[in-house]
C-alpha positions in Angstrom: -36.9 73.6 -18.3 -33.8 72.8 -20.3 -30.8 75.2 -20.6 -31.1 76.9 -24.0 -27.3 76.7 -24.6 -27.4 73.0 -23.9 -30.2 72.5 -26.3 -28.4 74.5 -29.0 -25.2 72.6 -28.4 -26.9 69.2 -28.6 -28.7 70.2 -31.7 -25.4 71.2 -33.3 -23.7 67.9 -32.3 -26.6 65.7 -33.3 -27.8 67.3 -36.5 -25.1 69.5 -38.0 -21.6 68.2 -37.0 -19.4 66.2 -39.4 -16.9 63.5 -38.3 -14.0 66.0 -37.8 -16.1 68.2 -35.7 -17.2 65.3 -33.6 -13.5 64.5 -33.0 -12.8 68.0 -31.9 -15.8 68.0 -29.6 -14.8 64.6 -28.1 -11.3 65.9 -27.4 -12.8 69.1 -25.8 -15.0 66.9 -23.5 -12.0 64.8 -22.5 -10.0 67.9 -21.7 -12.9 69.4 -19.8 -13.3 66.3 -17.7 -9.6 66.2 -17.0 -9.6 69.8 -15.9 -12.6 69.3 -13.7 -11.0 66.2 -12.1 -7.8 68.2 -11.4 -9.7 71.1 -9.9 -11.8 68.8 -7.8 -8.6 67.3 -6.4 -7.4 70.8 -5.7 -10.6 71.9 -4.0 -12.7 73.4 -6.7 -12.3 75.8 -9.6 -10.7 79.1 -8.4 -12.6 82.3 -9.3 -11.4 83.2 -12.9 -11.6 87.0 -12.2 -9.6 86.7 -9.0 -7.0 84.5 -10.7 -6.7 86.9 -13.7 -6.4 89.9 -11.5 -3.7 88.2 -9.4 -1.8 87.0 -12.5 -1.9 90.6 -14.0 -0.6 92.0 -10.7 2.2 89.4 -10.5 3.2 90.0 -14.1 3.2 93.7 -13.7 5.3 93.6 -10.6 7.8 91.2 -12.1 8.2 92.6 -15.6 11.4 94.3 -14.5 12.9 91.1 -13.3 12.6 89.3 -16.7 11.2 85.8 -17.6 12.6 84.1 -14.5 11.1 86.6 -12.2 7.7 86.1 -13.9 8.0 82.3 -13.6 8.9 82.6 -9.9 6.0 85.0 -9.3 3.5 82.8 -11.1 4.9 79.7 -9.4 4.4 81.3 -6.0 0.8 82.2 -6.9 0.1 78.7 -8.0 1.5 77.3 -4.8 -0.6 79.7 -2.8 -3.8 78.8 -4.6 -3.1 75.0 -4.3 -2.3 75.3 -0.6 -5.5 77.4 -0.1 -7.8 75.0 -1.9 -6.1 71.7 -1.0 -4.4 71.9 2.4 -4.4 68.1 2.6 -1.8 67.7 -0.2 1.8 67.1 0.7 4.6 69.4 -0.4 5.7 66.8 -3.0 2.2 66.6 -4.4 2.0 70.4 -4.6 5.3 70.6 -6.3 4.3 67.9 -8.8 1.1 69.8 -9.6 2.9 73.1 -9.9 5.6 71.5 -12.2 2.9 70.0 -14.4 1.1 73.4 -14.7 4.2 75.5 -15.1 6.9 73.5 -16.9 10.4 74.8 -16.6 9.9 76.6 -13.4 11.3 74.1 -11.0 12.8 76.6 -8.5 16.6 76.3 -8.0 16.9 72.6 -9.1 16.4 73.6 -12.7 18.4 76.7 -12.7 21.0 76.2 -15.4 24.6 77.0 -14.9 26.4 79.0 -17.6 28.0 76.7 -20.2 31.5 77.8 -19.4 31.0 77.0 -15.7 29.6 73.6 -16.5 32.5 72.9 -18.8 35.0 73.7 -16.1 33.0 71.5 -13.6 33.0 68.7 -16.2 36.7 69.0 -16.8 37.4 68.9 -13.0 35.0 65.9 -12.5 36.5 63.9 -15.3 40.1 64.7 -14.1 39.2 63.5 -10.6 37.3 60.4 -11.8 40.1 59.3 -14.1 42.7 59.8 -11.4 44.5 62.6 -13.1 43.6 65.4 -10.6 46.3 66.6 -8.3 45.5 65.8 -4.6 46.0 69.5 -3.7 43.3 70.6 -6.2 40.9 67.9 -4.8 41.6 69.0 -1.3 41.0 72.6 -2.2 37.7 71.8 -3.8 36.6 69.7 -0.9 37.6 72.4 1.6 35.5 74.9 -0.4 32.6 72.8 -1.6 32.6 69.7 0.7 31.6 66.5 -1.3 32.2 68.3 -4.6 32.2 65.3 -6.9 28.6 64.4 -5.9 27.5 68.0 -6.0 29.0 68.4 -9.5 27.4 65.1 -10.7 24.0 66.2 -9.5 24.3 69.6 -11.2 25.1 68.0 -14.6 22.2 67.6 -17.0 21.3 63.9 -17.7 22.8 64.1 -21.2 26.1 65.3 -19.8 26.1 62.5 -17.2 25.6 59.9 -19.9 28.5 61.3 -22.0 30.8 61.4 -19.0 29.8 57.8 -18.1 30.4 56.6 -21.6 33.8 58.3 -21.7 35.0 57.0 -18.3 33.9 53.5 -19.3 35.9 53.8 -22.5 32.7 53.4 -24.6 33.6 56.5 -26.6 37.0 58.1 -27.6 38.3 61.3 -26.1 37.6 63.1 -29.4 34.0 61.9 -29.4 33.6 62.8 -25.7 34.8 66.4 -26.3 32.7 66.8 -29.4 29.5 65.5 -27.6 30.2 67.7 -24.6 30.5 70.8 -26.8 27.2 69.9 -28.5 25.4 69.1 -25.3 26.5 72.5 -23.8 25.6 74.4 -27.0 29.2 75.7 -27.4 30.8 76.4 -30.7 33.8 74.4 -31.9 
């Protein structure tokens, strides 16, 4: 015996849907297939009630810690679920899935430094890279931070790296460099 919901759905699709409705339905089918394939990789669909309860508990427990606290709590929950349902995945695969499902929650790597701190780091990096930094300042930074130029470079957002590269290679003027850095950091002139 056929499922009554399936019969009703097929009747609607075959007899009453217009072209725009068919497009929406086709997109829904594609999305459903994608979700099913993702969950099959992860080891099956988690129980929705269990996940909802866990999310609610995590959100309630992290409300006091703000958005970043919530993101961290949700990320931890996602990591636990993936590890439970797909123990065969590597840590990098788990991170990749987590980052796809929860954009902007990339642990410490994506933690943004305050603009004034970044600006100071940029100034020191450019001073060092252009040979204008005093040796004592460089030595102090190396004593405190180790290989600070590499650490600074890795902490810069990609747009800032490109601006610095263009400036150091004389592709842009100092005025353009400063203007672009201010814009990239969201500072006011």
